[in-house]
Structures are given as C-alpha cells and as structure tokens.
C-alpha positions as CSV (number, residue, x, y, z in Angstrom):
1,M,31.1,-17.1,62.0
2,A,28.4,-17.3,64.7
3,G,27.6,-20.8,66.0
4,R,24.3,-22.4,65.8
5,R,21.7,-21.3,68.3
6,R,21.4,-23.4,71.4
7,W,17.9,-24.4,72.1
8,T,16.6,-24.9,75.7
9,S,14.6,-28.0,76.7
10,E,11.4,-25.9,76.9
11,E,11.9,-24.5,73.4
12,I,12.5,-28.0,72.1
13,L,9.3,-29.2,73.8
14,D,7.4,-26.3,72.3
15,A,8.6,-27.1,68.8
16,A,7.8,-30.8,69.3
17,A,4.3,-30.0,70.5
18,D,3.8,-27.8,67.4
19,L,5.1,-30.5,65.0
20,L,2.9,-33.2,66.6
21,R,-0.2,-31.1,65.8
22,T,0.5,-31.9,62.1
23,T,1.9,-35.4,62.3
24,D,1.4,-38.6,64.3
25,T,3.8,-40.0,66.8
26,E,4.9,-42.8,64.4
27,S,5.9,-40.3,61.7
28,F,7.5,-38.0,64.3
29,S,11.2,-38.2,64.6
30,V,14.0,-36.4,66.4
31,R,15.6,-35.7,62.9
32,K,12.4,-34.0,61.7
33,L,12.2,-31.9,64.8
34,A,15.9,-30.9,64.5
35,A,15.3,-29.9,60.9
36,T,12.4,-27.7,62.0
37,L,14.6,-26.0,64.5
38,G,17.5,-25.7,62.0
39,T,19.9,-27.8,63.9
40,D,21.1,-31.4,64.0
41,S,19.8,-34.4,66.0
42,S,22.8,-34.6,68.2
43,S,22.1,-31.2,69.7
44,L,18.6,-32.4,70.8
45,Y,20.0,-35.7,72.2
46,R,21.9,-33.6,74.7
47,H,18.5,-32.7,76.3
48,F,16.6,-35.9,75.6
49,R,18.2,-39.3,75.2
50,S,15.6,-40.8,72.9
51,K,12.5,-40.1,70.9
52,T,10.5,-41.9,73.6
53,E,11.9,-39.7,76.4
54,L,11.1,-36.6,74.3
55,L,7.5,-37.7,73.7
56,R,7.1,-38.5,77.4
57,A,8.2,-35.1,78.3
58,V,5.8,-33.5,75.8
59,A,2.9,-35.6,77.2
60,D,3.9,-34.7,80.7
61,R,3.4,-31.0,79.8
62,I,-0.2,-31.9,78.9
63,L,-0.7,-33.2,82.4
64,V,0.8,-30.0,83.8
65,E,-1.6,-28.0,81.6
66,S,-4.5,-30.1,82.9
67,M,-3.6,-29.2,86.5
68,D,-3.1,-25.5,85.8
69,G,-5.7,-23.6,87.9
70,Y,-7.1,-26.9,89.4
71,R,-8.5,-26.7,92.9
72,A,-9.7,-29.6,94.9
73,E,-13.4,-29.0,95.5
74,G,-16.3,-31.2,96.5
75,D,-16.2,-34.7,97.8
76,W,-13.7,-37.3,96.6
77,K,-15.8,-38.4,93.6
78,Q,-16.3,-34.8,92.5
79,R,-12.6,-34.2,92.7
80,L,-11.7,-37.3,90.7
81,T,-14.4,-36.5,88.1
82,A,-13.2,-32.9,87.7
83,L,-9.6,-34.0,87.3
84,A,-10.4,-36.7,84.7
85,L,-12.4,-34.2,82.7
86,R,-9.6,-31.7,82.8
87,M,-7.2,-34.3,81.5
88,R,-9.6,-35.3,78.8
89,E,-10.0,-31.7,77.7
90,A,-6.2,-31.1,77.7
91,F,-5.4,-34.3,75.7
92,G,-8.3,-33.4,73.4
93,R,-6.2,-30.4,72.2
94,Q,-3.2,-32.7,71.5
95,P,-4.8,-36.1,70.8
96,Q,-1.6,-37.6,69.3
97,L,0.0,-37.5,72.7
98,A,-2.8,-39.4,74.5
99,A,-1.5,-42.7,73.1
100,V,2.0,-41.8,74.2
101,W,0.8,-41.1,77.7
102,G,-1.2,-44.3,77.8
103,R,1.7,-46.4,76.5
104,Y,4.7,-44.9,78.2
105,A,3.2,-42.8,81.1
106,S,5.6,-40.2,82.4
107,G,7.5,-39.3,85.5
108,G,7.6,-35.6,85.3
109,A,6.0,-32.8,87.3
110,G,2.6,-33.3,85.6
111,S,2.6,-36.9,86.5
112,R,3.4,-36.2,90.1
113,L,0.7,-33.5,90.3
114,V,-2.0,-35.9,89.0
115,M,-0.9,-38.8,91.1
116,E,-0.9,-36.7,94.2
117,E,-4.4,-35.5,93.7
118,V,-5.8,-38.9,92.8
119,L,-4.2,-40.5,95.9
120,Q,-5.4,-37.7,98.1
121,A,-8.9,-38.0,96.8
122,L,-8.9,-41.7,97.3
123,R,-7.7,-41.2,100.8
124,A,-10.5,-38.7,101.4
125,S,-13.0,-41.4,100.4
126,G,-12.3,-43.4,103.5
127,L,-10.5,-46.3,101.8
128,P,-8.0,-48.1,104.0
129,D,-4.5,-47.1,103.0
130,E,-3.5,-50.6,102.0
131,E,-6.2,-50.6,99.3
132,I,-5.4,-47.2,97.8
133,P,-2.5,-48.1,95.5
134,A,-4.5,-50.8,93.7
135,R,-7.5,-48.6,93.4
136,Y,-5.3,-45.8,92.1
137,H,-3.8,-48.1,89.4
138,R,-7.2,-49.3,88.2
139,L,-8.5,-45.8,88.0
140,A,-5.4,-44.6,86.2
141,V,-5.7,-47.4,83.6
142,L,-9.4,-46.7,83.1
143,I,-8.9,-42.9,82.5
144,A,-5.9,-43.5,80.3
145,A,-7.8,-46.0,78.2
146,L,-10.8,-43.7,77.8
147,I,-8.7,-40.7,76.8
148,A,-6.6,-42.7,74.4
149,S,-9.7,-44.3,72.8
150,E,-11.3,-40.9,72.3
151,A,-8.1,-39.4,71.0
152,G,-7.8,-42.2,68.4
153,V,-11.2,-41.3,67.0
154,S,-10.5,-37.6,67.0
155,T,-7.3,-37.8,64.9
156,I,-9.0,-39.4,61.9
157,T,-9.9,-37.1,58.9
158,P,-13.5,-36.2,58.0
159,E,-13.2,-38.5,55.0
160,E,-12.0,-41.4,57.1
161,Y,-14.8,-40.8,59.6
162,E,-17.5,-40.9,56.8
163,Q,-16.0,-44.0,55.4
164,G,-16.1,-45.6,58.9
165,M,-19.7,-44.5,59.4
166,E,-20.7,-46.0,56.1
167,L,-19.0,-49.3,56.9
168,F,-20.7,-49.3,60.3
169,R,-24.1,-48.8,58.7
170,V,-23.5,-51.6,56.2
171,A,-22.3,-53.9,58.9
172,V,-25.1,-53.2,61.4
173,L,-28.1,-52.5,59.2
174,G,-27.2,-55.2,56.7
175,A,-26.6,-57.9,59.3
176,D,-28.3,-61.3,58.5
177,P,-31.1,-61.6,61.1
178,D,-30.8,-65.4,61.2
179,R,-27.1,-65.3,62.0
180,F,-27.1,-62.1,64.1
181,P,-30.6,-61.9,65.6
182,A,-29.7,-59.6,68.5
183,L,-27.7,-57.2,66.2
184,S,-30.6,-57.1,63.8
185,H,-33.0,-56.3,66.6
186,F,-31.0,-53.4,68.0
187,A,-29.5,-52.2,64.7
188,R,-31.3,-48.9,64.5
189,D,-30.4,-48.0,68.1
190,V,-26.8,-49.1,68.4
191,A,-24.5,-46.1,68.2
192,P,-21.1,-46.1,66.5
193,L,-18.0,-45.9,68.7
194,G,-17.5,-42.2,68.0
195,A,-20.9,-41.1,69.1
196,D,-21.6,-39.1,72.3
197,R,-18.2,-39.9,73.7
198,R,-18.3,-37.3,76.5
199,A,-21.4,-38.8,78.0
200,A,-19.9,-42.3,77.7
201,F,-16.7,-41.1,79.3
202,E,-18.6,-39.6,82.3
203,E,-20.9,-42.5,82.7
204,I,-18.1,-45.1,82.7
205,L,-16.1,-43.1,85.1
206,A,-19.1,-42.6,87.4
207,A,-19.8,-46.3,87.4
208,H,-16.3,-47.1,88.4
209,L,-16.3,-44.5,91.2
210,A,-19.7,-45.9,92.4
211,H,-18.1,-49.3,92.5
212,I,-15.3,-48.0,94.7
213,E,-17.9,-46.4,97.0
214,T,-19.6,-49.8,97.5
215,T,-16.3,-51.1,99.0
216,L,-15.8,-48.3,101.5
217,P,-16.0,-49.3,105.2
218,P,-19.2,-48.2,107.0
219,T,-19.3,-44.6,108.1
220,G,-17.8,-44.4,111.6
221,A,-15.9,-47.6,111.2
222,P,-12.2,-47.4,112.2
223,T,-9.7,-47.4,109.4
224,P,-6.1,-48.5,109.7
C-alpha cells in the first residue's frame, strides 16, 4: 500500500495561507491544516515546531511578496514610503496575518529584505549610524501598528461593520453636550476609525518621516 504523500514546507505554507483566508489565527490550528492536507499533525511538526513558527513563516512570505519587484527609487523618504505602502497592500490581501507579524515578527528572508532596505534608506538620510537602530525600531513599530490596525477593521463582516457604524453614530451624535461639549461640537465632522484609512496611513507615516528629517545634521556637517 502506498504511503502518505510527503508535503514540502512550501506546500504546507501554501495550504496554510489558503486556510487563513477563511479563518482567523485564533481558530487556525496545525490539526485543521493537517486535515486539509489529508495527513496528521506529526508530519507537519517535522517542518515547523509549533503553530507560532508556522504562522511566522506564512507572515514572512507576505514580506517577501511585498518586496517582489521592489526597486529603491527616489530619496530616503520616498523609499520608505513606497516600501510601507507595498507592505500595506500585501498584508491587505491577507489581513489575518498582519496581527501575527505585528505580534511575533519573523526572522525569515522577507524580514531580512525589509530590514535591509529600511536600514539602507535611513543611512541614506544622513542620520549618524549610532541613531539608526533606534529610528529603525520606532519606524517598524509604527508601520506594524498601522498595518495591524487597518487589517483588524478589514476582517470584520459587512454586518459587523454596519453595527459598528450605528453604534458610532449613536455614541457621537447622541452625546450629551453638557458632559461632552467638544464631542458634541465636532460630532458631525468626526470620522469613524475605518474611514479613509489609506490617507490616514500616508499622513501619519509622512509626519513621522518629517520628524526624523528635523533631527538630521545640517547639510555638509560631518557624520561619524
């Protein structure tokens, strides 16, 4: 009798990515993935030691995808903006994994590609080398938070979105002006969290990069 098929790591990651399009990371399990592949969990644990390691590997493939065809063009701010938007777009196609990346990060090829480009762009800005690691970390936290926040909204159902919008309208438009005078004043202009997220993403990122720019040494000044 023929033995069970042996799945490669890439095939397992393909199947995991497909399964995660229809379930969230909390419901996802190695057992469910094994059942989808028609095998047992132990065969998958030969490739990935835990569910977390497997999820990290799937998330890392999103980073690889975001870097596919990327070319460093423009000044350092344009490079970082283009990279962040590519990552946003890639995780937008697999939003369940944005939280995984933000929570656990990854140490695969995709992570190295992204880190290398961010560090090179920051170096091209003229920042002293000793300041770059801290600036990199803050920028990475900001981008991960923005992507995870947006992904969280994009994974809710249309019914959940409408319920949320109704609750928002009741909370804002129905606010007691005596207790919440500022909220009442701006009620008709305050946008819900899910509104115009691309513009918010770009504006917040641009503000952070502009802040970095204010810390650069004067042009022509020697850098260590």
